[in-house]
C-alpha positions in Angstrom: 92.1 128.9 88.3 91.4 125.6 90.1 94.0 122.9 90.0 93.1 119.5 88.8 93.1 117.2 91.9 95.0 114.4 90.0 97.7 116.8 88.9 98.0 118.1 92.4 98.4 114.6 93.7 101.2 114.0 91.2 103.0 117.3 92.1 102.7 116.5 95.8 104.1 113.0 95.3 107.0 114.4 93.3 107.7 117.0 96.0 107.6 114.4 98.8 110.2 112.2 96.9 112.4 115.3 96.3 112.3 116.1 100.0 113.0 112.4 100.9 116.1 112.7 98.7 117.3 115.7 100.6 116.9 118.0 97.6 119.8 116.3 95.9 119.6 115.5 92.2 122.2 112.7 92.7 120.0 111.2 95.4 116.9 111.5 93.2 118.6 109.6 90.4 119.6 106.9 92.9 116.0 106.7 94.1 114.7 106.1 90.6 117.5 103.6 89.8 116.5 101.6 92.9 112.8 101.8 92.0 113.6 100.5 88.5 115.6 97.6 89.9 112.9 96.7 92.4 110.0 97.0 89.9 111.2 96.3 86.4 107.8 95.1 85.3 106.4 98.7 85.9 109.0 100.4 83.7 107.9 101.3 80.1 110.8 101.2 77.7 110.9 103.2 74.5 111.6 100.1 72.4 108.3 98.6 73.7 106.1 101.5 72.5 107.8 102.3 69.2 105.7 101.2 66.2 107.5 100.9 62.9 
């Protein structure tokens, strides 16, 4: 089965981030916290997408 190139790119990016974090879940969480603080306009919040 051929892998979708877009999915492969996403998987590769996730693997690269994981490796940059030293394979540590704690470091990964810190990486994402830092990204959220640096780019709050790119974060989608659940409250913003819920439709009542």
